[in-house]
A tleap script that builds the chain and sets N, CA, C and O, in Angstrom:
source leaprc.protein.ff14SB
mol = sequence {
  NPHE PHE SER ILE CYS LEU VAL ASP LEU VAL
  VAL ALA ALA LEU GLU ILE ASN THR THR SER
  ALA TYR GLU ILE PHE ALA THR GLN THR MET
  CMET
}
set mol.1.N position { -10.335 -19.053 -9.780 }
set mol.1.CA position { -9.628 -19.742 -10.852 }
set mol.1.C position { -9.395 -18.735 -12.072 }
set mol.1.O position { -8.310 -18.606 -12.639 }
set mol.2.N position { -10.495 -18.079 -12.378 }
set mol.2.CA position { -10.349 -17.214 -13.528 }
set mol.2.C position { -9.381 -16.091 -13.303 }
set mol.2.O position { -8.600 -15.769 -14.198 }
set mol.3.N position { -9.401 -15.512 -12.198 }
set mol.3.CA position { -8.475 -14.385 -11.771 }
set mol.3.C position { -7.115 -14.883 -11.787 }
set mol.3.O position { -6.217 -14.209 -12.292 }
set mol.4.N position { -6.897 -16.040 -11.256 }
set mol.4.CA position { -5.514 -16.697 -11.315 }
set mol.4.C position { -4.958 -16.729 -12.741 }
set mol.4.O position { -3.848 -16.298 -13.053 }
set mol.5.N position { -5.831 -17.276 -13.560 }
set mol.5.CA position { -5.324 -17.377 -14.985 }
set mol.5.C position { -5.078 -15.997 -15.630 }
set mol.5.O position { -4.149 -15.798 -16.413 }
set mol.6.N position { -5.927 -15.099 -15.273 }
set mol.6.CA position { -5.820 -13.684 -15.725 }
set mol.6.C position { -4.352 -13.111 -15.344 }
set mol.6.O position { -3.560 -12.660 -16.172 }
set mol.7.N position { -4.133 -13.203 -13.996 }
set mol.7.CA position { -2.851 -12.751 -13.477 }
set mol.7.C position { -1.723 -13.426 -14.182 }
set mol.7.O position { -0.763 -12.772 -14.590 }
set mol.8.N position { -1.816 -14.726 -14.338 }
set mol.8.CA position { -0.741 -15.419 -15.005 }
set mol.8.C position { -0.533 -14.968 -16.426 }
set mol.8.O position { 0.608 -14.867 -16.877 }
set mol.9.N position { -1.628 -14.686 -17.167 }
set mol.9.CA position { -1.465 -14.068 -18.568 }
set mol.9.C position { -0.797 -12.772 -18.504 }
set mol.9.O position { 0.070 -12.467 -19.323 }
set mol.10.N position { -1.193 -11.946 -17.499 }
set mol.10.CA position { -0.571 -10.504 -17.358 }
set mol.10.C position { 0.881 -10.648 -17.100 }
set mol.10.O position { 1.689 -9.952 -17.716 }
set mol.11.N position { 1.266 -11.566 -16.172 }
set mol.11.CA position { 2.672 -11.814 -15.893 }
set mol.11.C position { 3.483 -12.202 -17.085 }
set mol.11.O position { 4.548 -11.670 -17.400 }
set mol.12.N position { 2.890 -13.170 -17.719 }
set mol.12.CA position { 3.590 -13.646 -18.997 }
set mol.12.C position { 3.877 -12.580 -20.018 }
set mol.12.O position { 4.953 -12.484 -20.609 }
set mol.13.N position { 2.739 -11.707 -20.202 }
set mol.13.CA position { 2.839 -10.629 -21.175 }
set mol.13.C position { 3.896 -9.680 -20.669 }
set mol.13.O position { 4.678 -9.214 -21.497 }
set mol.14.N position { 4.002 -9.351 -19.431 }
set mol.14.CA position { 4.995 -8.451 -18.948 }
set mol.14.C position { 6.440 -8.946 -19.179 }
set mol.14.O position { 7.356 -8.224 -19.574 }
set mol.15.N position { 6.542 -10.308 -18.877 }
set mol.15.CA position { 7.895 -10.943 -19.151 }
set mol.15.C position { 8.336 -10.847 -20.661 }
set mol.15.O position { 9.488 -10.580 -21.004 }
set mol.16.N position { 7.327 -11.088 -21.497 }
set mol.16.CA position { 7.637 -11.059 -22.940 }
set mol.16.C position { 7.974 -9.606 -23.330 }
set mol.16.O position { 8.905 -9.409 -24.111 }
set mol.17.N position { 7.247 -8.555 -22.813 }
set mol.17.CA position { 7.553 -7.191 -23.159 }
set mol.17.C position { 8.932 -6.777 -22.658 }
set mol.17.O position { 9.746 -6.225 -23.398 }
set mol.18.N position { 9.178 -7.071 -21.330 }
set mol.18.CA position { 10.513 -6.711 -20.797 }
set mol.18.C position { 11.629 -7.401 -21.522 }
set mol.18.O position { 12.672 -6.779 -21.723 }
set mol.19.N position { 11.490 -8.633 -21.927 }
set mol.19.CA position { 12.536 -9.394 -22.591 }
set mol.19.C position { 12.820 -8.786 -23.996 }
set mol.19.O position { 13.978 -8.632 -24.382 }
set mol.20.N position { 11.736 -8.440 -24.759 }
set mol.20.CA position { 11.847 -7.900 -26.071 }
set mol.20.C position { 12.577 -6.534 -25.986 }
set mol.20.O position { 13.449 -6.217 -26.794 }
set mol.21.N position { 12.156 -5.707 -24.917 }
set mol.21.CA position { 12.658 -4.368 -24.786 }
set mol.21.C position { 14.169 -4.474 -24.412 }
set mol.21.O position { 14.972 -3.643 -24.836 }
set mol.22.N position { 14.548 -5.531 -23.599 }
set mol.22.CA position { 15.921 -5.661 -23.243 }
set mol.22.C position { 16.742 -6.087 -24.494 }
set mol.22.O position { 17.836 -5.565 -24.711 }
set mol.23.N position { 16.234 -7.005 -25.293 }
set mol.23.CA position { 16.941 -7.354 -26.480 }
set mol.23.C position { 17.132 -6.111 -27.409 }
set mol.23.O position { 18.223 -5.910 -27.943 }
set mol.24.N position { 16.149 -5.345 -27.582 }
set mol.24.CA position { 16.273 -4.142 -28.463 }
set mol.24.C position { 17.277 -3.238 -27.912 }
set mol.24.O position { 18.088 -2.698 -28.664 }
set mol.25.N position { 17.280 -3.018 -26.547 }
set mol.25.CA position { 18.282 -2.147 -25.972 }
set mol.25.C position { 19.761 -2.748 -26.138 }
set mol.25.O position { 20.719 -2.011 -26.369 }
set mol.26.N position { 19.864 -3.967 -26.021 }
set mol.26.CA position { 21.140 -4.640 -26.152 }
set mol.26.C position { 21.677 -4.561 -27.578 }
set mol.26.O position { 22.876 -4.363 -27.771 }
set mol.27.N position { 20.779 -4.718 -28.615 }
set mol.27.CA position { 21.258 -4.647 -30.038 }
set mol.27.C position { 21.610 -3.157 -30.288 }
set mol.27.O position { 22.585 -2.894 -30.992 }
set mol.28.N position { 20.852 -2.163 -29.735 }
set mol.28.CA position { 21.173 -0.794 -30.016 }
set mol.28.C position { 22.502 -0.453 -29.344 }
set mol.28.O position { 23.305 0.283 -29.916 }
set mol.29.N position { 22.755 -0.985 -28.113 }
set mol.29.CA position { 24.051 -0.761 -27.464 }
set mol.29.C position { 25.136 -1.328 -28.277 }
set mol.29.O position { 26.122 -0.625 -28.496 }
set mol.30.N position { 25.061 -2.563 -28.765 }
set mol.30.CA position { 26.084 -3.168 -29.571 }
set mol.30.C position { 26.353 -2.246 -30.854 }
set mol.30.O position { 27.518 -2.082 -31.216 }
set mol.31.N position { 25.426 -1.715 -31.463 }
set mol.31.CA position { 25.645 -0.987 -32.634 }
set mol.31.C position { 26.343 0.320 -32.275 }
set mol.31.O position { 26.637 1.126 -33.158 }
savepdb mol mol.pdb
quit
């Protein structure tokens, strides 16, 4: 149970990181 929660947290963190990086890349491209 604990390992499943840990994996879920890691996946959520990766999704947030990739989303923010994509937004930064998009704003830089628009500029």
